[in-house]
Each structure stands twice: as structure tokens, then as C-alpha cells.
C-alpha positions in Angstrom: 79.0 133.3 138.1 81.5 132.4 135.6 83.3 134.8 133.6 85.5 134.3 130.6 87.8 136.3 128.4 87.3 133.8 125.5 87.4 135.5 122.3 87.9 139.0 123.7 91.7 139.1 123.1 92.0 141.7 125.7 95.5 140.8 126.7 94.6 141.2 130.5 96.6 138.6 131.6 93.9 136.3 132.7 91.1 136.7 135.2 90.9 137.4 138.6 87.7 136.5 140.5 86.4 137.3 144.0 88.6 136.3 146.9 91.7 136.3 144.7 90.8 133.6 142.3 92.6 133.7 138.8 94.1 132.0 136.0 96.6 133.4 133.5 97.9 131.8 130.2 101.4 132.1 129.2 103.4 130.8 125.9 107.0 131.1 126.8 108.1 130.7 123.1 105.6 133.4 121.7 102.3 132.2 120.0 103.5 130.3 117.2 103.8 126.5 117.2 107.1 125.6 115.0 110.3 124.2 115.6 112.3 126.3 118.0 116.0 125.9 119.3 116.6 122.4 117.7 115.4 123.2 114.2 115.4 121.2 111.0 118.5 122.7 108.9 118.4 123.1 105.2 120.4 120.2 103.6 119.4 117.9 106.5 116.1 116.5 105.6 115.9 113.5 103.1 113.2 111.2 102.2 112.9 107.8 100.6 110.1 105.4 99.6 110.2 101.6 99.8 110.2 101.5 95.8 111.6 103.6 93.1 109.4 101.8 90.6 105.7 101.0 91.0 103.8 99.3 88.3 100.5 101.3 88.9 99.1 101.1 85.3 98.2 97.4 85.5 94.6 97.7 86.7 92.2 100.0 88.5 91.7 97.6 91.2 95.4 97.3 91.9 96.1 100.8 91.8 93.3 101.9 94.1 94.6 99.5 96.7 98.3 100.3 96.4 100.0 102.0 99.3 103.7 103.2 99.0 105.6 103.8 102.4 107.6 106.7 102.4 109.9 108.0 105.3 111.2 111.2 106.0 114.5 111.9 108.4 115.4 115.2 109.6 118.2 116.8 111.8 119.3 119.9 113.0 122.5 121.7 112.1 124.5 119.8 114.6 123.4 116.6 113.3 121.0 115.7 115.8 118.2 113.5 114.5 114.7 115.4 115.0 112.2 112.6 116.0 109.2 114.6 117.5 106.7 117.1 115.9 107.1 120.8 116.9 105.3 121.8 119.9 105.1 124.6 122.4 104.4 124.7 126.2 101.2 126.5 127.3 101.3 127.3 131.0 98.2 128.1 133.1 99.1 129.9 136.3 96.2 129.5 138.9 95.5 131.0 142.1 92.6 130.0 144.4 91.8 132.7 147.3 95.1 134.3 146.5 97.2 131.1 146.8 98.3 128.2 144.6 95.6 125.3 144.6 96.5 121.9 146.0 98.7 120.1 143.7 96.6 117.6 141.6 94.0 120.2 140.9 92.8 120.0 137.3 93.0 122.8 134.7 90.8 122.2 131.4 92.5 123.2 128.2 90.9 123.1 124.9 92.2 124.5 121.5 90.8 125.0 118.0 93.9 124.2 116.2 96.8 121.8 116.5 96.6 118.9 119.3 97.5 118.4 122.9 99.1 115.0 122.2 101.6 114.3 119.2 100.6 112.2 116.1 101.0 108.6 117.2 99.4 105.1 117.6 96.9 106.3 119.9 96.4 109.8 118.3 95.5 109.7 114.6 93.0 112.6 115.2 93.8 115.8 117.0 93.3 115.9 120.7 91.9 119.4 121.4 90.5 118.9 124.9 92.5 117.8 127.9 92.9 118.0 131.7 96.3 118.8 133.2 97.1 118.5 137.0 98.6 121.4 138.6 101.9 121.5 140.5 102.8 124.6 142.7 100.0 126.4 141.1 101.0 125.8 137.6 99.6 123.3 134.9 101.7 122.8 131.7 99.9 121.6 128.5 102.0 121.1 125.4 100.4 121.8 121.9 101.8 119.9 118.9 101.7 120.5 115.3 99.1 117.7 113.7 98.4 116.6 110.2 95.3 118.7 108.8 95.1 120.9 111.7 97.1 124.0 111.1 96.4 127.7 111.0 95.2 130.3 113.4 93.2 129.3 116.5 92.6 129.8 120.1 93.7 128.0 123.3 91.6 128.2 126.3 92.4 127.1 129.7 89.6 127.2 132.6 89.7 126.1 136.4 86.9 125.6 138.7 87.7 126.9 142.2 86.7 125.5 145.5 84.0 128.2 145.7 82.6 126.8 142.4 83.8 129.7 140.5 85.2 129.2 137.0 88.2 131.2 136.1 89.3 131.2 132.5 91.9 132.6 130.0 92.4 132.3 126.3 94.9 133.3 123.7 95.5 133.2 120.0 98.0 130.7 118.6 99.3 129.8 115.3 100.1 126.3 114.4 102.4 125.6 111.5 101.5 122.7 109.1 104.5 120.6 110.6 106.2 118.2 108.3 103.9 118.3 105.1 103.9 117.2 101.6 103.1 118.7 98.1 103.1 116.6 94.9 102.8 117.2 91.1 99.3 115.7 91.0 96.4 115.2 93.2 97.4 111.7 94.5 96.5 110.8 98.1 99.1 111.0 100.8 98.7 110.8 104.5 100.7 110.4 107.5 100.6 107.1 109.3 101.9 105.8 112.7 104.9 103.5 112.4 106.6 102.0 115.3 110.0 101.9 113.4 110.1 105.4 112.0 108.9 108.7 113.3 107.8 110.3 110.0 106.0 108.0 107.8 103.6 108.7 105.0 101.5 106.4 102.6 101.0 107.3 99.0 98.1 106.1 97.0 99.3 106.4 93.6 95.9 107.5 92.1 97.0 110.2 89.9 99.0 110.5 86.7 102.4 112.3 86.5 102.7 115.3 84.1 103.1 114.4 80.4 106.2 116.1 79.1 108.1 116.8 76.0 111.1 114.5 75.6 114.7 116.0 76.4 117.4 115.8 74.0 118.8 112.2 74.4 115.8 110.9 76.1 114.0 108.0 74.1 110.6 108.3 72.8 108.2 107.2 70.2 104.7 108.2 68.9 101.6 106.2 69.4 98.0 106.7 68.8 99.0 110.5 68.6 100.6 110.7 71.9 104.4 110.9 72.2 105.8 108.5 75.1 108.9 109.1 77.0 110.2 107.9 80.3 109.6 111.2 82.2 105.9 110.7 81.5 106.0 108.2 84.4 108.3 110.2 86.9 106.3 111.2 89.9 107.7 113.9 92.2 107.1 114.4 95.9 108.3 117.3 98.0 108.4 117.0 101.8 108.8 120.3 103.7 108.9 121.7 107.3 109.5 125.0 109.1 113.3 125.3 110.0 116.3 127.2 109.3 119.2 127.5 106.7 122.3 125.8 107.8 125.3 127.6 109.3 128.4 126.8 111.1 128.0 128.2 114.6 131.6 129.0 115.0 131.4 130.9 118.4 128.8 128.3 119.8 126.5 130.8 120.9 123.5 129.2 119.3 122.5 131.9 116.7 123.8 133.0 113.4 126.4 136.0 113.3 127.3 137.6 110.0 130.3 136.1 108.5 129.6 132.4 109.7 129.9 129.9 107.2 126.5 128.9 105.6 127.9 126.3 103.0 125.6 127.2 100.3 122.5 126.7 102.2 120.5 129.5 100.7 117.2 127.9 99.6 114.3 129.1 97.6 110.6 128.2 98.2 109.7 124.6 98.0 108.4 123.6 94.6 107.5 120.4 92.6 109.5 120.1 89.5 106.7 118.6 87.4 108.6 118.9 84.1 111.8 117.6 85.6 114.0 120.1 84.1 115.5 121.3 87.4 114.2 124.9 87.4 110.8 126.3 88.6 108.4 127.3 85.9 105.3 126.6 84.0 102.9 127.2 87.0 104.3 124.3 88.9 103.1 123.6 92.5 105.0 125.5 95.2 104.6 126.4 98.9 104.2 130.1 99.4 106.1 130.8 102.6 106.2 134.7 102.4 102.4 134.9 101.1 103.1 137.0 98.0 101.3 134.6 95.7 104.7 134.1 93.7 107.4 131.6 94.0 110.3 133.1 95.6 113.8 132.1 94.7 116.7 132.1 97.2 117.4 135.5 98.4 121.1 135.5 98.9 121.1 135.7 102.7 120.9 133.7 105.8 117.5 133.0 106.9 116.4 131.7 110.4 112.8 130.9 109.4 112.3 129.1 106.2 110.8 125.9 104.8 113.4 123.4 104.5 112.4 120.8 101.9 113.7 117.8 100.0 112.3 115.9 96.7 111.9 112.1 96.1 110.8 110.3 92.9 109.0 107.2 92.1 108.6 106.0 88.7 105.1 105.1 87.7 105.1 102.3 85.3 102.9 99.8 83.6 103.1 96.1 82.1 105.7 95.2 79.3 104.6 96.9 75.9 105.6 95.2 72.9 106.6 97.2 69.9 109.3 98.2 67.5 110.6 100.9 70.1 109.7 99.1 73.3 109.7 95.6 74.5 111.2 93.5 71.6 114.0 90.9 70.5 116.8 91.9 68.8 117.4 90.1 66.4 113.5 89.6 65.9 114.1 86.0 64.7 116.1 82.6 65.3 118.7 81.8 63.0 121.2 79.3 64.3 124.1 77.8 62.2 124.5 74.2 62.3 126.4 73.3 65.7 126.5 77.1 66.6 124.6 79.3 69.0 122.9 82.6 68.9 122.6 85.4 71.3 119.1 87.4 71.6 118.6 90.5 73.3 115.2 91.2 74.9 114.5 94.8 75.5 112.0 94.9 78.2 110.1 98.1 79.1 106.7 99.7 79.3 105.0 102.1 76.9 107.0 104.9 78.2 110.2 103.1 77.8 110.6 102.6 81.6 112.0 99.3 83.2 109.2 97.0 84.7 108.7 97.1 88.3 110.2 94.2 90.2 109.4 94.3 93.9 109.2 90.7 94.8 112.3 88.3 95.3 111.2 86.1 92.5 110.3 88.5 89.9 111.9 87.1 86.8 111.8 86.4 82.9 111.2 82.8 82.2 112.3 81.3 78.9 111.3 77.9 77.4 111.9 76.6 73.9 110.4 74.1 71.6 112.3 72.5 68.4 116.0 71.9 67.6 117.7 74.2 69.9 118.7 74.2 73.7 118.5 77.1 76.1 121.6 78.2 77.9 119.5 80.7 79.8 116.1 79.6 81.1 115.6 82.4 83.8 116.8 85.9 84.1 116.0 87.7 87.5 114.6 91.3 87.2 116.1 94.2 89.3 114.1 96.9 90.6 115.3 100.3 89.5 114.1 103.7 88.4 115.7 103.5 85.0 117.1 107.1 85.2 119.9 108.8 87.3 120.1 112.3 88.8 122.8 114.7 89.4 122.5 117.9 91.6 118.7 117.4 91.4 118.7 117.2 87.5 118.1 114.4 85.3 120.9 112.7 83.3 119.0 112.1 79.8 121.6 109.5 78.6 120.9 107.3 81.8 117.3 106.4 80.4 119.0 104.0 77.8 120.7 102.0 80.5 119.4 98.6 82.2 116.8 97.7 79.5 118.2 94.8 77.9 118.5 91.0 78.9 120.8 88.5 77.1 119.3 85.0 76.1 121.9 82.3 74.6 120.5 79.6 72.3 122.5 76.6 70.8 121.8 74.3 68.0 120.6 70.9 69.4 121.2 68.5 66.4 123.8 69.9 63.7 122.8 67.0 61.7 119.4 68.4 60.6 117.5 71.6 60.4 114.7 72.0 62.8 112.2 74.9 63.5 112.8 76.8 66.8 110.2 78.5 69.0 111.1 80.7 72.0 108.5 81.2 74.6 108.9 84.1 77.1 107.2 84.8 80.4 107.6 88.0 82.5 106.8 87.9 86.0 106.6 91.0 88.2 105.3 92.5 91.7 103.8 95.8 91.3 104.8 97.5 94.7 106.2 96.0 97.9 103.6 94.8 100.5 103.1 96.7 103.7 100.5 96.7 106.5 98.0 98.3 104.2 98.6 96.8 100.9 99.3 93.2 99.5 100.5 93.2 95.8 98.9 90.9 93.2 101.8 89.2 91.4 101.6 89.9 87.5 102.4 87.6 84.7 102.4 88.3 81.0 103.3 86.0 78.1 105.4 87.9 75.3 105.0 87.0 71.7 107.1 84.1 70.6 110.2 84.4 68.7 110.4 81.7 65.9 113.2 80.6 63.4 115.4 77.8 62.5 118.5 75.9 63.6 120.4 74.6 60.6 
């Protein structure tokens, strides 16, 4: 008859059956699946997405299909790259009639949490049932953290002996979330397999960043009862993973000793700076590591078990918005003296004063002219940028006024007579970069004509 300890939690060290049949589970590193030994260190995690500016506010169809690729890179305190998910070895020691079974015998492992295979091309769903061959009476399965399969659960191993007896053992295990993400709004983001990088996520920008009040020095305007400013489009993404605060292991013993240099590595619980002021507040989303239901600041001491984290940003933008405070020409009309020239400035931005996304190699502003003037500038290439700079995680408000204007030079075509002049402007832009899951639809918009005379 088969006997099982599954769910009993008796800690009896496995089952011994008649004739010396037994199986015993062991977890050499404890019962929690997390990074051990080579851990991600604070200050050694970074993230970047394949664009800093995505034109999500052009159409629902474009937005729903858009996928933005983000890559996370991690290293330990020695600078060694971490390229695998956290895992733990689970060892089943088997005896059959008091001896190790023949090599190649199979132990059946199951789990209710985590995965017996790392996330990858062939494993996009957790593998929670596997068979492992024995060697010298031992079978070792490796349990990995896996997207969407974390928390407390049980691992069970069973073995059928040559006498058709089943011996089994189980143990409780806690699987950490592994590399995870938290955002300021309910956008969809999921980990995907990528043969070029180890930790890749795809963002579907289906949510709106938080509307915020303008900072001092930040451009803004009121329209239809709403204040529009650049940070209304700024979207924040936080990636976090279990690790340790950095320290300089001066005696090379592999552990922190009081007095060793930590280089300002003391970190708080991860939080999303939704209002972009550089500080936690206003019930912003956070990750509650200590389980006290409150955001916890840095505690002033070195910690060997923390969430190390990093923030990256994408500016969510829209099409050019024409208005006296946003997309406009200055001066607003053409007036060229006989035989002379005139320079116009096009201020190009969306309704939130943000630059237009330019994720294609041919994104540009095209100019054509009718009447008595010649164009010295027929095309200007757009460059993709966020339109704001950060320093030490904080926004520099005065940087919002940069990279918004383009110069266009006109010249009188015939000094002997006065003629009317009309300038036509077309903006061509690509909402986001193409990837395996998304192909962008190029966008085109004709701005209002600029008219005047060449005398």
C-alpha cells in the first residue's frame, strides 16, 4: 500500500517502508527560493526600454496593439552579471530495500508553486511536474522563481520501488516573485522570452499616467477646464528583485562585516514616483517587503535581504497639437522684405507640451511653399527624445523647454514684385519601434498653413 506524508508537515525526514524502502527530501539552502550567494546588489540593477517616447494617444487601435520592449540587467556586488532566475536545489534521497536504487531510476517531483524549469522559449508556463533520474541514490530537481507563480506551496517527491511500493515525502517552500514590476497605473506588462537578452518585458501602454499639477518652471496651459503639462505624459516603471545592499567585502569572506564600506547603498522599499517629485507620498504604489502595510524608508543599516530596484520612464505622447501655447509658428505670418529672407520657428509638441515621438528613421517635418518665396529648408528630421532630464532621480523642470523648436528659412524669390506666400507643413512620425509583437503604423498630419507676402 502506498503511504504519503503529503500535507502532514510532520518533519519526519521522509517515509521508510517495508524492507528498507525510503525517500527523504532536502533543501540545502533552506525552504525559500530566492537569490543566494551571488545576489543582485543595490545600485547594480538597471532597465531601459526601446523608446523613451511613445505616441500612444493617436488611436485606440494603435495603442491596443502597441508593445514596448524593456530590458533589465542585473549584477552582484562584484560586478558579475546575473543571467538566470533565482532557484534552489531540491534533493530526494532514495533507498530501496536499504540500498540506493539502480542509477537511472526516476523520482517524480511535483510542486504547487514556482517551476522546475526556468522561464524560456519552451517554458512560458510553469513546469510543475517532472521526473528526475537518480544517481548514487539521489535525484536533484531545481525549483525556479517564475512569473506569476510565487508564494507559499509544497514540493512533493515520490518513488515507486521494485516491489511496487510508493514512498513519498513533501516539504513546504516559499517562492519569491523573482524579477518583478510595479507601475503607476494598470498597464499590462509581461515577461517574454528573448534570445538576445535574459530579462525582457513587453509593455502594452493601455493606461494613462497620473495627471499632476505643474512644477515651478514647467510649461503648462489650461484647455477645456484641464491643466496640461509635460509630466501628465510621464509614465514610471519600477523593476525589483530580491537581493542585498551593496558592500565592499574587504576581507573577502563573502559576507558583510561591521565597518565595511557600503557606499550609500541603504535603500527604501520600492515605490513608484507617480507624481514625479522624487519622494514617496500621496499613496503611491509601493512593494511592502516587511509586510507592515506601510512604505518603509531606508533604515540606516546594511541589509542582506532587501528588494533592489530601479526606475525607468517613458513619455506617453500624442499627435501635434496646434495652439498658442503648443504647436505654432513664430512669427505666425510671413513677411519678407524685397530681396530679403525670413526665419520662422516651428514649435512642435503635443497637448502636454511634449515632443512628438520619432521612432522611425525617416520621421521628419516636410515643407513646401507656394508663391513668391523660396524654401532654404525643405525637410527637417525629427529626433526621438523624452523632452526632460533627470538628476539623481529628480526632474529638472527647466529642461522641459528644450528641443521643441525647428528653424525654417524663407527667401524672396523676385525682389521686383510683391507676391503672396503660403507655407505648407507636414509632420511624419512613427509611434513606437517595431518588434516581434508589434508593427507601427506611420502617422502623418498637415499643420495649418502659414501665409503672408514677399515684398
